[in-house]
N, C-alpha and C positions, 0 to 999 in steps of 0.2 A: 392643636391638642386633640387626644384622641382619648373617646368618652369609656368608662369602664361599663359594658353594658349590662354586666349583672347589677351593678351598682345602681344603674338605672331601672332597674326591674325591685329591686329592694326598695328603692323611694318611691315608687309605683305603688307598692302594696302599704307603705305608710301613708301615703297622701289618701288612698282608697277607704283605708282602714281607722285614719285619725288616732291610729296607736302605733307607738312602737312594739308593745308588748303582742299585741294581734299581729303585726307583721310577723314579726319572728316565730309565731305560732304558725301563720300560714306557708312560712317557707322554711320550717324545722329549722331554725337555726338560731343562735343565741342573741337575746336582747340587746347586749356589748358588740355583736357583729352588726347587728342593724344600724346601731348607732355610730359604728367605726364608717360603715359603707356610705351614710347621710351625710357625715362630716368630710369625707374624703371627695365627695359628689360636689360638695358646696365648694371646699379650697380648688377643686380641678375647674371648676366654673367660676370662680372668684366673686361667689354672690351667697347672701345669705336665704337660705330654703325654709327655716322653721324657727318659729317665735313661739317662746313658751305662754300656754294660755290654760292658768290654773293646773289642774293634774293631766291636762291634755296637751294638744299641740294646735298650731296655727300656722298654715302655709302663709308665707309672704307672697309678694306680688310675683319674684323672681321664681318661687316654688308653685306658684300655681300655674305659671307658665310651663316649667318643666315638667310638672304633672300632667299636662296637657299633652305634652312629646311623648312622656312615658307611657302614659295610657296606648297611643297609637302604637307605641313599640310593643308594650305588652300583647295587645291584639294580634298583629304580627306574629310574635314569639306564636301564638297560640295556633295561628294560621298555618305555620310553619310546623308545629309539632302534628295537626292532625292531617296534614297533606302528605307529610314523611309517613304517618301510620297506614294512612291509606294506601300509598304504594307499596309500603313494605307487605300489605296485605294482600296485594294484586288487584285492589278493586279502583284504581285509577292509573293512568299511566297510556303505553300504548304496546301494541303486540304486532312484531313484524314479522311475516311469514315467507319465506322464498321456498317457491312448490313449482314441480313440473306438473305439467299440462294434466297430467291424469288424476293426481291427487287435487289439483286445484280446482277441476271441474266437476269430480266424481266423487271424493270422497270428503273433502274440509268443509262444503257449504253448509252440512246438519251441524257438527260440530263448531262451527263458528256461530251460527243462530244460536245454538243450547248456549255458547258463552257470553253472548250478547244480552241474552234475557238476565243470565245471572250478572254480567258485570257491565252494565250499559254505559258506563262512563269511561271505559276502556277503548282506544279507538285502536281499530285492525286494520292493519294495512298488507293486503298479501299481492306479491308479485309472481308472475309464472315465468319462470327461466326454465332453461335446459339443466339436466342434472349436474353439469361442470361449474354451469354459472351459479347454480342456487347454493351449491359446497362453497364457493368462492365467495359469495355475499354472505354467509354464515362466518367464514372464517374471517372476513374483513370487517364484522360487526355492521354490516349493512342490514343483517336480517336476526333475529333472536332465534329462531329455528327454523329447519329447511326439512321439509318433506317430499319423498323423492319415489318415484314409482321406478324399480329396478334398482338392487342394490348399485352403487356405483362404485367408483375406485376409492378403496379405503385409505382414509388418512389418519395419520397417528393424532392430530390435533383435533379430531372429530371423533364422537362415539356414535354408535348406532343402535337402534331400537326397531325391530321389526312389527310393523303395527300389526300387518296381516299379508297372507300369500296369495296374491291374486291371479287367477288362471290367465291364460294366454291363448288366443284364438286366431285362427285364420279365418279371414271373412272376405266373402266377394259378395257381387250384387246377385238377385235374385236369378238375373237371366245369364248369368257366369254358367259356363259349359261344366264346372266343378261343384256348383253348388250343391249344398246338401250330400256329397260324396265323401267318400274315404279313400283315400290316395297315400302313395308313399310321399318322402318329403321329394325324394329324386324327381318325382314327376310333378310335384306342387311346383319345384323351384323352376320348371322350364316356363311357368307363367310369367308376365310381368307383373311388377309388383309397385304397389305405391311406397314409397322409401321416405322416411322422416328424417330431418334434417340433421346435419352433424352433429354431434355431441349430445343427439338424445338418446334417452335408456332403449326406445322402442327400436332404433336402428343397430344400436350395439345388441342387444340381444336376439335379433334376427342375422347379425353377422356371424354371432357366437355360435349359432344355432348350424350355420354352415359351415363353420371350422370343425367343428364336433364330430360332424356326420361326413364330411369330406365332401361336401356339395359343394357345387359353383355357385356364386353370388347370381341372385336371378337377374334379369333386365329392370331397370328403371323405369317404369312407363311416365313417372310425374313424381318428383321429390316436392313435397309440402312441408309446412312449419305448424304445427299444431294439429290435436286429436279431433276437432270437428272437420277443419279441411282434410284430415285423410279419410276420416268417414264418409262424406261427401263425393270425394275422387272415386273411391270404390261404390259408392250408389250409383254413380254417375257409368259406372260401367270401364272405367279406366285400368284397372287390376285387381289383384287381390293384396290384402294389409294382413300384418302380423299387429294384433291389438290387444289390450286389455279387456277382459269381459267384463270389468267396470264401464269401459268406455260404447261397448259394442250390444250389449245384453237388450239396451230397450229397442234399438232400431231392429233388432233381429225378433224382438217381439211384436213389433209393430209392422214384420212384413218385410221391412225395406232392405235389410241386408240376408246372408243367408252363410253358416259356418260351413268349412272344410275339415272334415276330420282326418287326423292323421293314422296311418296303418300301424297298427300295433298298440295304440291307446296309450303312448308315452304322455305323461303328465307335463305340462309347461306351465312352469308357475315364475310368478313376477312378484318379487315382495315389494311392498311399499314400508319405505323406512325412514323412521324419524330420525334427524342428525342434530345434537347438538355438540358445543363446544365441549372439549374434554379438559374435566380436570375444574369447571367452572359452574357454579349454581345458576339456574337459568334466571332471568329476570322474573320479579315474582307475577306480572301478569301472564308472561310466557309460562310460567310452572302450573298457574291456575287454567290456562288454558291445556295444557297437555294433561292435567288430570282430568280434565272435563271429556277430552277427545277421548281418552281410555276407560274412562266411565262409560260412555254413551256406546262403543265399540265392544266391549264386554257385555253391557246389555242384551245388544244385537246378536252377537255370538251364541249367547246363551237362550 
């Protein structure tokens, strides 16, 4: 036997109001419709639910038992409505971010903190991946958004929004012979470099720069995975690194690292890009986060 759940809700209103008329008013349906639902419910269960009492109604023992069940069912219905409404508004749920190390460490923490202040009941999960893996996580629905330092390979199934254009700097230890100097790319690339792992945006941008200028790929002093590992290796004097200004700025201000300028003053930019799935609306919590992030970035730039 399968119960008519709407009929159970109708019976709940009859039981709580004590009146077919008031139940009909609460549900915005006709009195005959209320009577029919209650009659059908009694027939389905094979019991008598109501007994006449003057001009009102009286719940039978079966009616009282069903009313207790119906009350719990109505409370659950209201919980479902409230939860789905909160989810639709983006105030509950989860936010999954796949990000490369640059935005994960130097761009996203402040927007996430602002988002959590406004939406404390949303759980936030951020995974740091290389650019290719971050886009694949988004494509495979393992993430709601991807934020990548460096424009990755274009994919038809993903859309891109450039959040900001970050400068790229060559940095070395303060004791390096080229620290603080302005040199040509050819001279710079004769020095050993701290290389990032395969698939990282920083590595791809450095190799692209070599190709564009017809320069030989510099010798690899050490290959590392991650922003902090790269900066620590530079500080230790292992070689030069090609990094985001967001990554290196604080270390340079503290006097731990030094910039090396490129002759000709060529501006080297590294876009930080928001990726979403093409043709799909963002999950509500993800949309709320993107709105918070864009507002915060606009306020900083202004």
